[in-house]
PDB file of N, CA, C, O and CB in Angstrom:
ATOM      1  N   UNK A   1     105.801 138.768  20.263  1.00  0.00           N
ATOM      2  CA  UNK A   1     104.800 138.192  21.141  1.00  0.00           C
ATOM      3  C   UNK A   1     105.256 136.837  21.653  1.00  0.00           C
ATOM      4  O   UNK A   1     105.820 136.035  20.909  1.00  0.00           O
ATOM      5  CB  UNK A   1     103.463 138.066  20.419  1.00  0.00           C
ATOM      6  N   UNK A   2     105.005 136.593  22.928  1.00  0.00           N
ATOM      7  CA  UNK A   2     105.344 135.289  23.493  1.00  0.00           C
ATOM      8  C   UNK A   2     104.072 134.537  23.816  1.00  0.00           C
ATOM      9  O   UNK A   2     103.073 135.121  24.236  1.00  0.00           O
ATOM     10  CB  UNK A   2     106.221 135.438  24.755  1.00  0.00           C
ATOM     11  N   UNK A   3     104.122 133.247  23.615  1.00  0.00           N
ATOM     12  CA  UNK A   3     102.979 132.396  23.958  1.00  0.00           C
ATOM     13  C   UNK A   3     103.050 132.031  25.428  1.00  0.00           C
ATOM     14  O   UNK A   3     104.123 131.736  25.956  1.00  0.00           O
ATOM     15  CB  UNK A   3     102.947 131.116  23.079  1.00  0.00           C
ATOM     16  N   UNK A   4     101.918 132.052  26.074  1.00  0.00           N
ATOM     17  CA  UNK A   4     101.872 131.628  27.476  1.00  0.00           C
ATOM     18  C   UNK A   4     102.180 130.132  27.526  1.00  0.00           C
ATOM     19  O   UNK A   4     101.809 129.377  26.627  1.00  0.00           O
ATOM     20  CB  UNK A   4     100.469 131.942  28.128  1.00  0.00           C
ATOM     21  N   UNK A   5     102.846 129.729  28.565  1.00  0.00           N
ATOM     22  CA  UNK A   5     103.174 128.308  28.720  1.00  0.00           C
ATOM     23  C   UNK A   5     101.887 127.500  28.877  1.00  0.00           C
ATOM     24  O   UNK A   5     100.962 127.901  29.582  1.00  0.00           O
ATOM     25  CB  UNK A   5     104.113 128.083  29.943  1.00  0.00           C
ATOM     26  N   UNK A   6     101.856 126.371  28.211  1.00  0.00           N
ATOM     27  CA  UNK A   6     100.702 125.477  28.337  1.00  0.00           C
ATOM     28  C   UNK A   6     100.747 124.800  29.697  1.00  0.00           C
ATOM     29  O   UNK A   6     101.818 124.467  30.205  1.00  0.00           O
ATOM     30  CB  UNK A   6     100.680 124.417  27.194  1.00  0.00           C
ATOM     31  N   UNK A   7      99.584 124.605  30.270  1.00  0.00           N
ATOM     32  CA  UNK A   7      99.481 123.931  31.567  1.00  0.00           C
ATOM     33  C   UNK A   7      98.664 122.671  31.382  1.00  0.00           C
ATOM     34  O   UNK A   7      97.771 122.613  30.536  1.00  0.00           O
ATOM     35  CB  UNK A   7      98.840 124.859  32.649  1.00  0.00           C
ATOM     36  N   UNK A   8      98.972 121.673  32.171  1.00  0.00           N
ATOM     37  CA  UNK A   8      98.302 120.383  32.072  1.00  0.00           C
ATOM     38  C   UNK A   8      97.412 120.174  33.283  1.00  0.00           C
ATOM     39  O   UNK A   8      97.825 120.388  34.423  1.00  0.00           O
ATOM     40  CB  UNK A   8      99.325 119.240  31.948  1.00  0.00           C
ATOM     41  N   UNK A   9      96.179 119.750  33.016  1.00  0.00           N
ATOM     42  CA  UNK A   9      95.226 119.457  34.081  1.00  0.00           C
ATOM     43  C   UNK A   9      94.610 118.087  33.833  1.00  0.00           C
ATOM     44  O   UNK A   9      94.507 117.639  32.691  1.00  0.00           O
ATOM     45  CB  UNK A   9      94.125 120.552  34.165  1.00  0.00           C
ATOM     46  N   UNK A  10      94.209 117.435  34.896  1.00  0.00           N
ATOM     47  CA  UNK A  10      93.531 116.150  34.798  1.00  0.00           C
ATOM     48  C   UNK A  10      92.031 116.361  34.952  1.00  0.00           C
ATOM     49  O   UNK A  10      91.587 117.190  35.746  1.00  0.00           O
ATOM     50  CB  UNK A  10      94.061 115.159  35.865  1.00  0.00           C
ATOM     51  N   UNK A  11      91.261 115.602  34.186  1.00  0.00           N
ATOM     52  CA  UNK A  11      89.799 115.690  34.230  1.00  0.00           C
ATOM     53  C   UNK A  11      89.260 114.339  34.678  1.00  0.00           C
ATOM     54  O   UNK A  11      89.536 113.314  34.055  1.00  0.00           O
ATOM     55  CB  UNK A  11      89.202 116.103  32.835  1.00  0.00           C
ATOM     56  N   UNK A  12      88.498 114.345  35.750  1.00  0.00           N
ATOM     57  CA  UNK A  12      87.814 113.132  36.215  1.00  0.00           C
ATOM     58  C   UNK A  12      86.465 113.097  35.512  1.00  0.00           C
ATOM     59  O   UNK A  12      85.692 114.052  35.588  1.00  0.00           O
ATOM     60  CB  UNK A  12      87.649 113.108  37.799  1.00  0.00           C
ATOM     61  N   UNK A  13      86.188 111.999  34.833  1.00  0.00           N
ATOM     62  CA  UNK A  13      84.971 111.895  34.020  1.00  0.00           C
ATOM     63  C   UNK A  13      84.058 110.815  34.584  1.00  0.00           C
ATOM     64  O   UNK A  13      84.485 109.697  34.871  1.00  0.00           O
ATOM     65  CB  UNK A  13      85.318 111.588  32.543  1.00  0.00           C
ATOM     66  N   UNK A  14      82.802 111.180  34.733  1.00  0.00           N
ATOM     67  CA  UNK A  14      81.755 110.241  35.154  1.00  0.00           C
ATOM     68  C   UNK A  14      80.590 110.368  34.188  1.00  0.00           C
ATOM     69  O   UNK A  14      80.497 111.345  33.445  1.00  0.00           O
ATOM     70  CB  UNK A  14      81.295 110.515  36.629  1.00  0.00           C
ATOM     71  N   UNK A  15      79.714 109.398  34.197  1.00  0.00           N
ATOM     72  CA  UNK A  15      78.490 109.480  33.390  1.00  0.00           C
ATOM     73  C   UNK A  15      77.323 109.613  34.354  1.00  0.00           C
ATOM     74  O   UNK A  15      77.184 108.822  35.287  1.00  0.00           O
ATOM     75  CB  UNK A  15      78.316 108.219  32.449  1.00  0.00           C
ATOM     76  N   UNK A  16      76.476 110.631  34.120  1.00  0.00           N
ATOM     77  CA  UNK A  16      75.350 110.847  35.029  1.00  0.00           C
ATOM     78  C   UNK A  16      74.151 109.988  34.643  1.00  0.00           C
ATOM     79  O   UNK A  16      74.194 109.239  33.666  1.00  0.00           O
ATOM     80  CB  UNK A  16      74.953 112.323  35.038  1.00  0.00           C
ATOM     81  N   UNK A  17      73.090 110.106  35.419  1.00  0.00           N
ATOM     82  CA  UNK A  17      71.895 109.265  35.219  1.00  0.00           C
ATOM     83  C   UNK A  17      71.182 109.522  33.894  1.00  0.00           C
ATOM     84  O   UNK A  17      70.405 108.685  33.433  1.00  0.00           O
ATOM     85  CB  UNK A  17      70.924 109.488  36.351  1.00  0.00           C
ATOM     86  N   UNK A  18      71.446 110.688  33.276  1.00  0.00           N
ATOM     87  CA  UNK A  18      70.837 111.015  31.986  1.00  0.00           C
ATOM     88  C   UNK A  18      71.734 110.630  30.808  1.00  0.00           C
ATOM     89  O   UNK A  18      71.373 110.856  29.653  1.00  0.00           O
ATOM     90  CB  UNK A  18      70.521 112.501  31.925  1.00  0.00           C
ATOM     91  N   UNK A  19      72.901 110.049  31.097  1.00  0.00           N
ATOM     92  CA  UNK A  19      73.802 109.619  30.036  1.00  0.00           C
ATOM     93  C   UNK A  19      74.832 110.654  29.619  1.00  0.00           C
ATOM     94  O   UNK A  19      75.638 110.392  28.726  1.00  0.00           O
ATOM     95  CB  UNK A  19      73.012 109.233  28.858  1.00  0.00           C
ATOM     96  N   UNK A  20      74.824 111.822  30.243  1.00  0.00           N
ATOM     97  CA  UNK A  20      75.811 112.862  29.930  1.00  0.00           C
ATOM     98  C   UNK A  20      77.132 112.538  30.608  1.00  0.00           C
ATOM     99  O   UNK A  20      77.167 111.945  31.686  1.00  0.00           O
ATOM    100  CB  UNK A  20      75.306 114.260  30.372  1.00  0.00           C
ATOM    101  N   UNK A  21      78.214 112.938  29.960  1.00  0.00           N
ATOM    102  CA  UNK A  21      79.536 112.833  30.568  1.00  0.00           C
ATOM    103  C   UNK A  21      79.794 114.107  31.355  1.00  0.00           C
ATOM    104  O   UNK A  21      79.633 115.212  30.837  1.00  0.00           O
ATOM    105  CB  UNK A  21      80.648 112.599  29.491  1.00  0.00           C
ATOM    106  N   UNK A  22      80.193 113.946  32.599  1.00  0.00           N
ATOM    107  CA  UNK A  22      80.446 115.070  33.491  1.00  0.00           C
ATOM    108  C   UNK A  22      81.920 115.033  33.865  1.00  0.00           C
ATOM    109  O   UNK A  22      82.427 114.012  34.329  1.00  0.00           O
ATOM    110  CB  UNK A  22      79.529 115.019  34.765  1.00  0.00           C
ATOM    111  N   UNK A  23      82.598 116.149  33.660  1.00  0.00           N
ATOM    112  CA  UNK A  23      84.012 116.218  33.972  1.00  0.00           C
ATOM    113  C   UNK A  23      84.296 117.256  35.038  1.00  0.00           C
ATOM    114  O   UNK A  23      83.666 118.312  35.082  1.00  0.00           O
ATOM    115  CB  UNK A  23      84.807 116.523  32.730  1.00  0.00           C
ATOM    116  N   UNK A  24      85.254 116.940  35.898  1.00  0.00           N
ATOM    117  CA  UNK A  24      85.666 117.857  36.960  1.00  0.00           C
ATOM    118  C   UNK A  24      87.187 117.904  36.999  1.00  0.00           C
ATOM    119  O   UNK A  24      87.854 116.879  36.855  1.00  0.00           O
ATOM    120  CB  UNK A  24      85.086 117.421  38.345  1.00  0.00           C
ATOM    121  N   UNK A  25      87.733 119.110  37.196  1.00  0.00           N
ATOM    122  CA  UNK A  25      89.170 119.295  37.358  1.00  0.00           C
ATOM    123  C   UNK A  25      89.411 119.467  38.854  1.00  0.00           C
ATOM    124  O   UNK A  25      89.106 120.526  39.403  1.00  0.00           O
ATOM    125  CB  UNK A  25      89.710 120.538  36.523  1.00  0.00           C
ATOM    126  N   UNK A  26      89.953 118.448  39.528  1.00  0.00           N
ATOM    127  CA  UNK A  26      90.082 118.509  40.984  1.00  0.00           C
ATOM    128  C   UNK A  26      91.059 119.575  41.479  1.00  0.00           C
ATOM    129  O   UNK A  26      90.992 119.970  42.644  1.00  0.00           O
ATOM    130  CB  UNK A  26      90.514 117.177  41.498  1.00  0.00           C
ATOM    131  N   UNK A  27      91.958 120.045  40.628  1.00  0.00           N
ATOM    132  CA  UNK A  27      92.933 121.057  41.037  1.00  0.00           C
ATOM    133  C   UNK A  27      92.333 122.457  41.132  1.00  0.00           C
ATOM    134  O   UNK A  27      92.908 123.341  41.767  1.00  0.00           O
ATOM    135  CB  UNK A  27      94.089 121.071  40.069  1.00  0.00           C
ATOM    136  N   UNK A  28      91.177 122.657  40.498  1.00  0.00           N
ATOM    137  CA  UNK A  28      90.579 123.991  40.432  1.00  0.00           C
ATOM    138  C   UNK A  28      89.190 123.942  41.058  1.00  0.00           C
ATOM    139  O   UNK A  28      88.354 123.126  40.670  1.00  0.00           O
ATOM    140  CB  UNK A  28      90.507 124.503  38.959  1.00  0.00           C
ATOM    141  N   UNK A  29      88.949 124.822  42.029  1.00  0.00           N
ATOM    142  CA  UNK A  29      87.646 124.855  42.709  1.00  0.00           C
ATOM    143  C   UNK A  29      86.511 125.115  41.727  1.00  0.00           C
ATOM    144  O   UNK A  29      86.606 126.000  40.877  1.00  0.00           O
ATOM    145  CB  UNK A  29      87.641 125.929  43.801  1.00  0.00           C
ATOM    146  N   UNK A  30      85.446 124.345  41.848  1.00  0.00           N
ATOM    147  CA  UNK A  30      84.211 124.521  41.080  1.00  0.00           C
ATOM    148  C   UNK A  30      84.446 124.526  39.579  1.00  0.00           C
ATOM    149  O   UNK A  30      83.791 125.275  38.855  1.00  0.00           O
ATOM    150  CB  UNK A  30      83.534 125.806  41.484  1.00  0.00           C
ATOM    151  N   UNK A  31      85.369 123.704  39.100  1.00  0.00           N
ATOM    152  CA  UNK A  31      85.676 123.638  37.671  1.00  0.00           C
ATOM    153  C   UNK A  31      85.139 122.324  37.124  1.00  0.00           C
ATOM    154  O   UNK A  31      85.773 121.276  37.247  1.00  0.00           O
ATOM    155  CB  UNK A  31      87.212 123.766  37.411  1.00  0.00           C
ATOM    156  N   UNK A  32      83.964 122.400  36.521  1.00  0.00           N
ATOM    157  CA  UNK A  32      83.344 121.212  35.970  1.00  0.00           C
ATOM    158  C   UNK A  32      82.462 121.583  34.794  1.00  0.00           C
ATOM    159  O   UNK A  32      82.050 122.734  34.656  1.00  0.00           O
ATOM    160  CB  UNK A  32      82.536 120.479  37.037  1.00  0.00           C
ATOM    161  N   UNK A  33      82.172 120.598  33.939  1.00  0.00           N
ATOM    162  CA  UNK A  33      81.314 120.815  32.781  1.00  0.00           C
ATOM    163  C   UNK A  33      80.725 119.473  32.384  1.00  0.00           C
ATOM    164  O   UNK A  33      80.952 118.464  33.050  1.00  0.00           O
ATOM    165  CB  UNK A  33      82.101 121.465  31.594  1.00  0.00           C
ATOM    166  N   UNK A  34      79.966 119.467  31.293  1.00  0.00           N
ATOM    167  CA  UNK A  34      79.360 118.235  30.816  1.00  0.00           C
ATOM    168  C   UNK A  34      79.260 118.249  29.304  1.00  0.00           C
ATOM    169  O   UNK A  34      79.455 119.285  28.669  1.00  0.00           O
ATOM    170  CB  UNK A  34      77.980 118.035  31.438  1.00  0.00           C
ATOM    171  N   UNK A  35      78.958 117.100  28.733  1.00  0.00           N
ATOM    172  CA  UNK A  35      78.758 116.988  27.293  1.00  0.00           C
ATOM    173  C   UNK A  35      78.056 115.684  26.973  1.00  0.00           C
ATOM    174  O   UNK A  35      78.068 114.747  27.772  1.00  0.00           O
ATOM    175  CB  UNK A  35      80.097 117.078  26.542  1.00  0.00           C
ATOM    176  N   UNK A  36      77.440 115.629  25.793  1.00  0.00           N
ATOM    177  CA  UNK A  36      76.769 114.399  25.373  1.00  0.00           C
ATOM    178  C   UNK A  36      77.767 113.326  24.975  1.00  0.00           C
ATOM    179  O   UNK A  36      77.461 112.135  25.030  1.00  0.00           O
ATOM    180  CB  UNK A  36      75.825 114.680  24.213  1.00  0.00           C
ATOM    181  N   UNK A  37      78.975 113.751  24.572  1.00  0.00           N
ATOM    182  CA  UNK A  37      80.054 112.830  24.242  1.00  0.00           C
ATOM    183  C   UNK A  37      81.307 113.266  25.010  1.00  0.00           C
ATOM    184  O   UNK A  37      81.370 114.379  25.532  1.00  0.00           O
ATOM    185  CB  UNK A  37      80.317 112.794  22.691  1.00  0.00           C
ATOM    186  N   UNK A  38      82.288 112.385  25.069  1.00  0.00           N
ATOM    187  CA  UNK A  38      83.535 112.764  25.739  1.00  0.00           C
ATOM    188  C   UNK A  38      84.217 113.884  24.962  1.00  0.00           C
ATOM    189  O   UNK A  38      84.793 114.788  25.567  1.00  0.00           O
ATOM    190  CB  UNK A  38      84.484 111.543  25.876  1.00  0.00           C
ATOM    191  N   UNK A  39      84.161 113.839  23.634  1.00  0.00           N
ATOM    192  CA  UNK A  39      84.761 114.916  22.834  1.00  0.00           C
ATOM    193  C   UNK A  39      84.115 116.265  23.141  1.00  0.00           C
ATOM    194  O   UNK A  39      84.809 117.269  23.300  1.00  0.00           O
ATOM    195  CB  UNK A  39      84.630 114.605  21.337  1.00  0.00           C
ATOM    196  N   UNK A  40      82.785 116.284  23.224  1.00  0.00           N
ATOM    197  CA  UNK A  40      82.078 117.526  23.554  1.00  0.00           C
ATOM    198  C   UNK A  40      82.441 117.994  24.961  1.00  0.00           C
ATOM    199  O   UNK A  40      82.654 119.183  25.194  1.00  0.00           O
ATOM    200  CB  UNK A  40      80.551 117.329  23.438  1.00  0.00           C
ATOM    201  N   UNK A  41      82.509 117.048  25.892  1.00  0.00           N
ATOM    202  CA  UNK A  41      82.903 117.387  27.256  1.00  0.00           C
ATOM    203  C   UNK A  41      84.272 118.042  27.270  1.00  0.00           C
ATOM    204  O   UNK A  41      84.456 119.055  27.943  1.00  0.00           O
ATOM    205  CB  UNK A  41      82.904 116.142  28.144  1.00  0.00           C
ATOM    206  N   UNK A  42      85.237 117.490  26.545  1.00  0.00           N
ATOM    207  CA  UNK A  42      86.601 118.020  26.568  1.00  0.00           C
ATOM    208  C   UNK A  42      86.670 119.426  25.972  1.00  0.00           C
ATOM    209  O   UNK A  42      87.431 120.261  26.461  1.00  0.00           O
ATOM    210  CB  UNK A  42      87.542 117.085  25.807  1.00  0.00           C
ATOM    211  N   UNK A  43      85.897 119.699  24.934  1.00  0.00           N
ATOM    212  CA  UNK A  43      85.828 121.060  24.389  1.00  0.00           C
ATOM    213  C   UNK A  43      85.267 121.997  25.456  1.00  0.00           C
ATOM    214  O   UNK A  43      85.810 123.078  25.685  1.00  0.00           O
ATOM    215  CB  UNK A  43      84.949 121.105  23.095  1.00  0.00           C
ATOM    216  N   UNK A  44      84.188 121.585  26.102  1.00  0.00           N
ATOM    217  CA  UNK A  44      83.543 122.406  27.126  1.00  0.00           C
ATOM    218  C   UNK A  44      84.451 122.627  28.336  1.00  0.00           C
ATOM    219  O   UNK A  44      84.528 123.738  28.859  1.00  0.00           O
ATOM    220  CB  UNK A  44      82.239 121.756  27.572  1.00  0.00           C
ATOM    221  N   UNK A  45      85.138 121.572  28.780  1.00  0.00           N
ATOM    222  CA  UNK A  45      85.955 121.700  29.997  1.00  0.00           C
ATOM    223  C   UNK A  45      87.159 122.594  29.739  1.00  0.00           C
ATOM    224  O   UNK A  45      87.598 123.301  30.645  1.00  0.00           O
ATOM    225  CB  UNK A  45      86.422 120.313  30.494  1.00  0.00           C
ATOM    226  N   UNK A  46      87.706 122.582  28.521  1.00  0.00           N
ATOM    227  CA  UNK A  46      88.823 123.483  28.199  1.00  0.00           C
ATOM    228  C   UNK A  46      88.390 124.936  28.336  1.00  0.00           C
ATOM    229  O   UNK A  46      89.135 125.767  28.854  1.00  0.00           O
ATOM    230  CB  UNK A  46      89.348 123.217  26.768  1.00  0.00           C
ATOM    231  N   UNK A  47      87.189 125.235  27.870  1.00  0.00           N
ATOM    232  CA  UNK A  47      86.662 126.597  27.992  1.00  0.00           C
ATOM    233  C   UNK A  47      86.481 126.974  29.465  1.00  0.00           C
ATOM    234  O   UNK A  47      86.839 128.076  29.878  1.00  0.00           O
ATOM    235  CB  UNK A  47      85.318 126.729  27.238  1.00  0.00           C
ATOM    236  N   UNK A  48      85.927 126.054  30.246  1.00  0.00           N
ATOM    237  CA  UNK A  48      85.689 126.316  31.663  1.00  0.00           C
ATOM    238  C   UNK A  48      87.014 126.481  32.416  1.00  0.00           C
ATOM    239  O   UNK A  48      87.128 127.335  33.295  1.00  0.00           O
ATOM    240  CB  UNK A  48      84.859 125.178  32.286  1.00  0.00           C
ATOM    241  N   UNK A  49      88.009 125.667  32.071  1.00  0.00           N
ATOM    242  CA  UNK A  49      89.320 125.802  32.710  1.00  0.00           C
ATOM    243  C   UNK A  49      89.866 127.204  32.470  1.00  0.00           C
ATOM    244  O   UNK A  49      90.365 127.841  33.398  1.00  0.00           O
ATOM    245  CB  UNK A  49      90.311 124.735  32.174  1.00  0.00           C
ATOM    246  N   UNK A  50      89.776 127.689  31.239  1.00  0.00           N
ATOM    247  CA  UNK A  50      90.242 129.043  30.928  1.00  0.00           C
ATOM    248  C   UNK A  50      89.535 130.093  31.760  1.00  0.00           C
ATOM    249  O   UNK A  50      90.174 131.013  32.272  1.00  0.00           O
ATOM    250  CB  UNK A  50      90.041 129.344  29.458  1.00  0.00           C
ATOM    251  N   UNK A  51      88.222 129.968  31.904  1.00  0.00           N
ATOM    252  CA  UNK A  51      87.449 130.928  32.702  1.00  0.00           C
ATOM    253  C   UNK A  51      87.826 130.847  34.179  1.00  0.00           C
ATOM    254  O   UNK A  51      87.960 131.869  34.852  1.00  0.00           O
ATOM    255  CB  UNK A  51      85.942 130.676  32.531  1.00  0.00           C
ATOM    256  N   UNK A  52      87.995 129.623  34.674  1.00  0.00           N
ATOM    257  CA  UNK A  52      88.370 129.449  36.085  1.00  0.00           C
ATOM    258  C   UNK A  52      89.755 130.018  36.357  1.00  0.00           C
ATOM    259  O   UNK A  52      89.978 130.630  37.402  1.00  0.00           O
ATOM    260  CB  UNK A  52      88.329 127.963  36.474  1.00  0.00           C
ATOM    261  N   UNK A  53      90.682 129.825  35.434  1.00  0.00           N
ATOM    262  CA  UNK A  53      92.038 130.346  35.626  1.00  0.00           C
ATOM    263  C   UNK A  53      92.045 131.871  35.627  1.00  0.00           C
ATOM    264  O   UNK A  53      92.794 132.486  36.385  1.00  0.00           O
ATOM    265  CB  UNK A  53      92.975 129.817  34.533  1.00  0.00           C
ATOM    266  N   UNK A  54      91.220 132.483  34.785  1.00  0.00           N
ATOM    267  CA  UNK A  54      91.109 133.947  34.783  1.00  0.00           C
ATOM    268  C   UNK A  54      90.582 134.436  36.130  1.00  0.00           C
ATOM    269  O   UNK A  54      91.077 135.422  36.677  1.00  0.00           O
ATOM    270  CB  UNK A  54      90.180 134.428  33.635  1.00  0.00           C
ATOM    271  N   UNK A  55      89.584 133.746  36.659  1.00  0.00           N
ATOM    272  CA  UNK A  55      88.956 134.163  37.918  1.00  0.00           C
ATOM    273  C   UNK A  55      89.883 133.945  39.111  1.00  0.00           C
ATOM    274  O   UNK A  55      89.801 134.677  40.097  1.00  0.00           O
ATOM    275  CB  UNK A  55      87.648 133.402  38.135  1.00  0.00           C
ATOM    276  N   UNK A  56      90.767 132.945  39.031  1.00  0.00           N
ATOM    277  CA  UNK A  56      91.623 132.602  40.162  1.00  0.00           C
ATOM    278  C   UNK A  56      93.096 132.826  39.834  1.00  0.00           C
ATOM    279  O   UNK A  56      93.950 132.082  40.316  1.00  0.00           O
ATOM    280  CB  UNK A  56      91.395 131.152  40.575  1.00  0.00           C
ATOM    281  N   UNK A  57      93.411 133.839  39.021  1.00  0.00           N
ATOM    282  CA  UNK A  57      94.778 133.986  38.514  1.00  0.00           C
ATOM    283  C   UNK A  57      95.839 134.181  39.593  1.00  0.00           C
ATOM    284  O   UNK A  57      97.011 133.910  39.334  1.00  0.00           O
ATOM    285  CB  UNK A  57      94.832 135.136  37.579  1.00  0.00           C
ATOM    286  N   UNK A  58      95.482 134.634  40.779  1.00  0.00           N
ATOM    287  CA  UNK A  58      96.466 134.837  41.834  1.00  0.00           C
ATOM    288  C   UNK A  58      96.532 133.668  42.821  1.00  0.00           C
ATOM    289  O   UNK A  58      97.368 133.670  43.725  1.00  0.00           O
ATOM    290  CB  UNK A  58      96.154 136.109  42.577  1.00  0.00           C
ATOM    291  N   UNK A  59      95.665 132.681  42.655  1.00  0.00           N
ATOM    292  CA  UNK A  59      95.653 131.549  43.585  1.00  0.00           C
ATOM    293  C   UNK A  59      96.646 130.480  43.147  1.00  0.00           C
ATOM    294  O   UNK A  59      96.873 130.285  41.953  1.00  0.00           O
ATOM    295  CB  UNK A  59      94.241 130.950  43.688  1.00  0.00           C
ATOM    296  N   UNK A  60      97.222 129.806  44.098  1.00  0.00           N
ATOM    297  CA  UNK A  60      98.147 128.710  43.823  1.00  0.00           C
ATOM    298  C   UNK A  60      97.327 127.453  43.555  1.00  0.00           C
ATOM    299  O   UNK A  60      96.455 127.087  44.343  1.00  0.00           O
ATOM    300  CB  UNK A  60      99.146 128.490  45.013  1.00  0.00           C
ATOM    301  N   UNK A  61      97.613 126.807  42.447  1.00  0.00           N
ATOM    302  CA  UNK A  61      96.898 125.581  42.098  1.00  0.00           C
ATOM    303  C   UNK A  61      97.688 124.400  42.630  1.00  0.00           C
ATOM    304  O   UNK A  61      98.862 124.238  42.297  1.00  0.00           O
ATOM    305  CB  UNK A  61      96.686 125.463  40.555  1.00  0.00           C
ATOM    306  N   UNK A  62      97.049 123.563  43.464  1.00  0.00           N
ATOM    307  CA  UNK A  62      97.772 122.432  44.061  1.00  0.00           C
ATOM    308  C   UNK A  62      98.174 121.399  43.002  1.00  0.00           C
ATOM    309  O   UNK A  62      97.547 121.294  41.948  1.00  0.00           O
ATOM    310  CB  UNK A  62      96.909 121.762  45.142  1.00  0.00           C
ATOM    311  N   UNK A  63      99.211 120.656  43.299  1.00  0.00           N
ATOM    312  CA  UNK A  63      99.669 119.592  42.418  1.00  0.00           C
ATOM    313  C   UNK A  63      98.703 118.420  42.485  1.00  0.00           C
ATOM    314  O   UNK A  63      98.313 117.990  43.571  1.00  0.00           O
ATOM    315  CB  UNK A  63     101.096 119.142  42.793  1.00  0.00           C
ATOM    316  N   UNK A  64      98.317 117.903  41.322  1.00  0.00           N
ATOM    317  CA  UNK A  64      97.471 116.718  41.274  1.00  0.00           C
ATOM    318  C   UNK A  64      98.361 115.503  41.481  1.00  0.00           C
ATOM    319  O   UNK A  64      99.332 115.321  40.747  1.00  0.00           O
ATOM    320  CB  UNK A  64      96.686 116.623  39.921  1.00  0.00           C
ATOM    321  N   UNK A  65      98.049 114.671  42.464  1.00  0.00           N
ATOM    322  CA  UNK A  65      98.883 113.532  42.799  1.00  0.00           C
ATOM    323  C   UNK A  65      98.371 112.276  42.098  1.00  0.00           C
ATOM    324  O   UNK A  65      99.170 111.507  41.564  1.00  0.00           O
ATOM    325  CB  UNK A  65      98.923 113.323  44.320  1.00  0.00           C
ATOM    326  N   UNK A  66      97.077 112.056  42.089  1.00  0.00           N
ATOM    327  CA  UNK A  66      96.547 110.876  41.418  1.00  0.00           C
ATOM    328  C   UNK A  66      95.254 110.400  42.018  1.00  0.00           C
ATOM    329  O   UNK A  66      94.688 111.022  42.917  1.00  0.00           O
ATOM    330  CB  UNK A  66      97.543 109.774  41.454  1.00  0.00           C
ATOM    331  N   UNK A  67      94.796 109.270  41.497  1.00  0.00           N
ATOM    332  CA  UNK A  67      93.559 108.662  41.955  1.00  0.00           C
ATOM    333  C   UNK A  67      93.885 107.241  42.390  1.00  0.00           C
ATOM    334  O   UNK A  67      94.653 106.543  41.728  1.00  0.00           O
ATOM    335  CB  UNK A  67      92.456 108.684  40.841  1.00  0.00           C
ATOM    336  N   UNK A  68      93.313 106.827  43.478  1.00  0.00           N
ATOM    337  CA  UNK A  68      93.481 105.466  43.975  1.00  0.00           C
ATOM    338  C   UNK A  68      92.116 104.780  43.987  1.00  0.00           C
ATOM    339  O   UNK A  68      91.115 105.382  44.375  1.00  0.00           O
ATOM    340  CB  UNK A  68      94.126 105.460  45.401  1.00  0.00           C
ATOM    341  N   UNK A  69      92.085 103.550  43.570  1.00  0.00           N
ATOM    342  CA  UNK A  69      90.860 102.760  43.630  1.00  0.00           C
ATOM    343  C   UNK A  69      90.882 101.942  44.910  1.00  0.00           C
ATOM    344  O   UNK A  69      91.881 101.295  45.222  1.00  0.00           O
ATOM    345  CB  UNK A  69      90.713 101.839  42.377  1.00  0.00           C
ATOM    346  N   UNK A  70      89.788 101.971  45.648  1.00  0.00           N
ATOM    347  CA  UNK A  70      89.684 101.241  46.904  1.00  0.00           C
ATOM    348  C   UNK A  70      88.504 100.282  46.809  1.00  0.00           C
ATOM    349  O   UNK A  70      87.411 100.675  46.403  1.00  0.00           O
ATOM    350  CB  UNK A  70      89.520 102.214  48.113  1.00  0.00           C
ATOM    351  N   UNK A  71      88.718  99.062  47.170  1.00  0.00           N
ATOM    352  CA  UNK A  71      87.643  98.071  47.195  1.00  0.00           C
ATOM    353  C   UNK A  71      87.237  97.884  48.656  1.00  0.00           C
ATOM    354  O   UNK A  71      88.072  97.604  49.515  1.00  0.00           O
ATOM    355  CB  UNK A  71      88.094  96.699  46.537  1.00  0.00           C
ATOM    356  N   UNK A  72      85.946  98.044  48.920  1.00  0.00           N
ATOM    357  CA  UNK A  72      85.438  97.943  50.300  1.00  0.00           C
ATOM    358  C   UNK A  72      84.438  96.810  50.371  1.00  0.00           C
ATOM    359  O   UNK A  72      83.883  96.542  51.436  1.00  0.00           O
ATOM    360  CB  UNK A  72      84.782  99.280  50.768  1.00  0.00           C
TER     361      UNK A  72
END
């Protein structure tokens, strides 16, 4: 048996008005989750990433370039 290669994704984390941590994977359409703690969020988002990858297994996932902070 061979193990599938591990893939790396970035999670953008925000805190909503109710205090929950909300995470989104910008490389995958509609891939987001939440948790009461960052640890809970990360467990949840890993599960969601797996489900999203199964649903989009033939789609090309774009390369994540980064985040820029802009002051206006």
